[in-house]
Phi, psi and omega in degrees: 000316180295325180294320180296320179295318179297319179294318180295317179295320179291325177295319178294319180297325179281336182276335184300316178299335179289347180272007181296144181259158177295153182255122178285168180297319180293320178294322177294321178298316178295326181292321185264344184297131178083359182279146175255143181221160173242154183219155173225117180277165183295333181270000174110355178292134180235148178184192178220163182203177180222141177258127181266166185293337178274001178096352179284158184231139175241124182234154180226096177290144177284149181291135177266131180252125180271126177267124178268137183275343185223165176266162175113204184299134179233129180231138175262130183238132175265127179257122182259134179289159178290139177251024186299320184267006183280152176289158180295153179292151178292142180293145180283144181253118179279128184250000000 
C-alpha cells in the first residue's frame, strides 16, 4: 500500500512541470523587471547588472587587474587584427 502511494506521488511530482503555460511578452517583462543579475563573458569580463521595466539594462563590469610577473619596465601594447580580407573603405564624400 505504501509503495502504491509513493509511486502515485512521484508520478504527480513529475507531471506537474508539464502543466506550465506559455509566457507572454508582458508576463516575461513583469518577471524580469527590477531583477539583478551577474554575468561572465567569454573573454573573462565579470560584472552585475539590473533589468528595468522599460527593457533597458544597466551593467557594471568589475575592474580587471593585470598581475605583472616581473619588476621593471612595463609597456601596454595594442594588437590590431589583420584587415587583409576586409572590403575597401567607402570613398569619402566632400560636402
